[in-house]
C-alpha positions as MATLAB code, in Angstrom:
seq = 'MGRRKLEIKRIEDKSARQVTFSKRRSGLLKKARELSVLCDLDIGVVIYSCRGKPYHYSNTNSLTEILERYQSSVSNDSSPPTGDCDTQAQSSKYSEFLTCGELLQIVEREVEGDELSVNDFVHLEEQLETALIQTRKAKTHSLLESISSLHHEEKLLEEEKRLLEAKIKVGGIDLNVVPDHDETQIN';
ca = [
      -4.302  -29.888   39.566;
      -2.606  -31.193   36.608;
      -3.593  -31.381   33.238;
      -5.204  -34.450   31.450;
      -3.967  -36.143   28.454;
      -6.601  -35.150   25.737;
      -7.519  -37.592   23.254;
      -6.844  -36.215   19.732;
     -10.392  -36.732   17.954;
     -13.328  -34.688   16.744;
     -14.887  -32.692   19.377;
     -18.732  -33.401   19.055;
     -20.077  -30.703   20.930;
     -20.179  -27.615   18.748;
     -19.864  -24.850   21.612;
     -16.582  -26.853   23.077;
     -15.205  -27.187   19.319;
     -15.463  -23.485   18.816;
     -13.880  -22.738   21.971;
     -11.141  -25.276   21.414;
     -10.397  -23.730   18.110;
     -10.406  -20.259   19.131;
      -7.893  -20.874   21.948;
      -5.813  -23.225   19.356;
      -5.763  -20.763   16.839;
      -4.556  -18.082   18.835;
      -1.789  -20.324   20.579;
      -0.599  -21.549   17.156;
      -0.476  -17.722   15.974;
       1.461  -16.610   19.084;
       3.741  -19.590   18.191;
       4.117  -18.251   14.611;
       4.899  -14.624   16.055;
       7.682  -16.147   18.846;
       9.253  -18.096   15.950;
       9.466  -15.286   13.589;
      10.970  -12.761   16.140;
      13.312  -15.105   17.693;
      14.763  -16.659   14.580;
      14.047  -13.933   12.121;
      12.063  -15.733    9.716;
       9.354  -14.920    7.320;
       6.350  -16.720    8.620;
       2.998  -16.970    7.083;
      -0.102  -19.199    8.402;
      -3.440  -19.692    7.143;
      -6.346  -21.335    8.570;
      -9.976  -21.718    7.630;
     -12.561  -22.460   10.437;
     -15.048  -25.055    9.694;
     -17.538  -22.290    8.771;
     -14.853  -21.249    6.048;
     -13.784  -17.989    7.778;
      -9.936  -17.353    6.979;
      -7.398  -16.318    9.616;
      -4.038  -15.725    8.912;
      -0.730  -14.278   10.113;
       2.116  -13.022    8.385;
       5.059  -11.242   10.295;
       6.118   -9.245    7.009;
       2.340   -8.255    6.206;
       2.895   -9.611    2.994;
       1.398  -13.056    3.196;
       1.014  -12.809   -0.470;
       4.739  -12.496   -0.901;
       5.586  -15.441    1.305;
       2.974  -17.846   -0.647;
       4.719  -16.484   -4.123;
       7.988  -17.126   -2.650;
       6.948  -20.659   -1.652;
       4.976  -21.221   -4.701;
       7.896  -20.356   -6.968;
      10.547  -22.707   -4.653;
       7.929  -25.758   -5.164;
       7.377  -25.375   -8.972;
      11.052  -24.994   -9.551;
      11.319  -27.973   -7.106;
      14.714  -26.196   -5.705;
      15.962  -25.234   -2.530;
      14.963  -21.892   -0.939;
      16.728  -18.803   -2.255;
      19.853  -18.338   -0.077;
      21.340  -14.958    0.687;
      20.899  -12.270    3.365;
      17.787  -11.966    4.447;
      18.002   -8.181    4.769;
      18.772   -7.912    0.510;
      15.653  -10.180    0.214;
      13.502   -7.707    2.368;
      14.944   -4.752    0.309;
      14.238   -6.074   -2.942;
      10.611   -6.793   -2.157;
       9.707   -3.414   -0.327;
       7.733   -2.176   -3.167;
       5.720   -5.366   -3.587;
       3.915   -4.849   -0.279;
       1.786   -1.842   -1.656;
      -0.914   -3.978   -2.483;
      -1.121   -6.025    0.937;
      -1.840   -2.633    2.646;
      -5.227   -2.924    0.920;
      -5.760   -6.448    1.652;
      -5.035   -5.984    5.095;
      -7.632   -3.319    5.622;
      -9.873   -5.571    3.457;
      -9.256   -8.602    6.090;
      -9.713   -6.198    8.952;
     -12.954   -5.224    7.716;
     -14.362   -8.762    7.178;
     -12.959   -9.894   10.615;
     -14.636   -7.280   12.631;
     -17.844   -8.123   11.136;
     -17.607  -11.311   12.715;
     -18.128  -12.093   16.348;
     -15.312  -14.349   16.828;
     -12.253  -11.787   17.494;
     -10.559  -11.814   20.825;
      -8.596   -9.170   22.395;
      -5.433  -10.759   21.357;
      -6.901  -10.943   17.829;
      -7.635   -7.027   18.081;
      -4.047   -6.590   19.084;
      -2.571   -8.364   16.427;
      -4.593   -6.531   13.794;
      -3.423   -3.223   15.311;
       0.103   -4.370   15.115;
      -0.128   -5.293   11.258;
      -1.982   -2.078   10.549;
       0.652   -0.021   12.469;
       3.042   -1.628   10.416;
       1.314   -1.372    7.165;
       0.914    2.509    8.249;
       4.624    2.550    8.647;
       5.599    1.231    5.372;
       3.227    3.528    3.304;
       4.317    6.415    5.220;
       8.064    5.314    4.480;
       7.196    4.840    0.644;
       5.505    8.172    0.790;
       8.463   10.010    1.940;
      10.757    8.161   -0.250;
       8.521    9.491   -3.280;
       8.529   13.215   -1.997;
      12.226   13.085   -1.761;
      12.733   11.920   -5.239;
      10.306   14.528   -6.563;
      12.180   17.141   -4.591;
      15.260   15.869   -5.844;
      14.045   15.968   -9.482;
      12.806   19.349   -9.061;
      15.836   20.548   -7.767;
      17.792   19.292  -10.852;
      15.337   20.813  -12.933;
      15.606   24.042  -11.547;
      19.519   23.973  -12.010;
      19.059   23.316  -15.538;
      16.557   26.326  -15.986;
      19.050   28.714  -14.178;
      21.907   27.516  -16.428;
      19.461   27.951  -19.364;
      18.668   31.568  -18.279;
      22.386   32.469  -17.692;
      23.119   31.364  -21.267;
      20.018   33.261  -22.692;
      21.209   36.440  -20.814;
      24.776   36.060  -21.980;
      23.426   35.773  -25.680;
      21.306   38.910  -25.192;
      24.301   40.872  -23.645;
      26.351   39.938  -26.870;
      23.494   41.128  -29.079;
      23.582   44.612  -27.254;
      19.924   43.961  -25.928;
      19.730   44.593  -21.885;
      16.831   43.036  -20.587;
      17.375   44.640  -17.017;
      16.234   48.170  -18.541;
      12.447   48.357  -18.848;
      11.328   51.327  -21.120;
       8.981   53.425  -18.833;
       5.626   53.335  -20.222;
       4.358   56.826  -18.671;
       6.789   58.906  -20.808;
       4.930   57.609  -24.062;
       1.553   58.333  -22.791;
       0.189   61.647  -23.935;
      -1.335   63.592  -21.023;
];
């Protein structure tokens, strides 16, 4: 059985309209994911249902970043930034901290609704896993910087200790010999 050609016009039946919206929304988001993977692109899709509920997809977990890039390119009325995609991703890795919180808020809003399909949950799970990985990378990077700073401070303190010990030895006082307090006490 073949497909019939569908006339593109408003669907009058609310139930059929909702089913069509859900299926086409999933198809559109699937195509966006495929395009982003196949062509290594930053893609952002925003959809508002007739009830005003927002749906979105962003392969970088930063729809805000994509919208800001678009807004700046439109406001400058220039071509999109050229250069290596990897360097652009590196320069913006810290701008994604806010989007993890935004993602959690979006998940909370969408889970409360009854319109999520299994594919929607899979997509949300993938976004949360990516956000978690990015958060863990940022945490690890911060911890490594902190450890490096503490090692540097430790070396400075050891050097200061050596200098003070040298000054004390020159002055004739040896800190390694501690007087015995028991000899000075009266029995």
